[in-house]
N, C-alpha and C positions, 0 to 999 in steps of 0.2 A: 052701450049695454054693459051691465056689470057681470063679471064672470062668477059663476057659482061653483063652489068647490066641495068636495067630499073631504072631511078632515077628521083626524082622530089624535088625541093626546096619548103618549106612552112614556113610561119610565125608562130612562136610558143612562142610569148611573151605576150599574154594577161593574166593578173592576174586572178587566180582562174579557169582557163580553162585547161581541160585535152585533149591532142591530142593523138589519136591512129591511126597509119598508118597501113592499111590493103592492102593485095594483092589478086589478082584473075586472073585466066586464062580464065574465061568465063563470068564474070560480074554477076554471080549468087551466087557462093560460095566465101566467103571472109575469110581471115585468117591473122594473124600477123606472121605466120611461115616464117622464112627466111628474114624478113624485118630488115634492118640495119639502125639505125638512127645516124646522126652525132650530136655532141654537138652543142648547139646554138652558133652562132657567135655574134659579138658586136651589130648587128641589130636584134637579136632574130630569125635569119633564120636558119633552120635545113635542112639537106638533107636526104631524105629517099631513100633507094635503095634496090633492090632485084635482084638476079640473073635472067637473061633472059633465060627462059627455054621454050621449045615448040614454038608454032606459035605466041602466044600473051601473054602479061602480062600487068596488070593494077594496078595502085596504087590509093588509096583514103585516105583522112584524115578525120577521124571521130572526131567531136568536142563535148565534153560534158561539161556542166556547172552544178556543184552540186546544 
């Protein structure tokens, strides 16, 4: 059986910025567990994905600037 993923591209090329992708099933509890990130492409685009389990799955990108 083929695994189904929830995936989203995002820009990750800003200098000095940390990107953290988190996932949730209920929009209340967030975690990085199970999130897979691709390497950035030539345009600094990354793909975040997580296995689609249960009824719903959400992804968000948290951005921090030191």
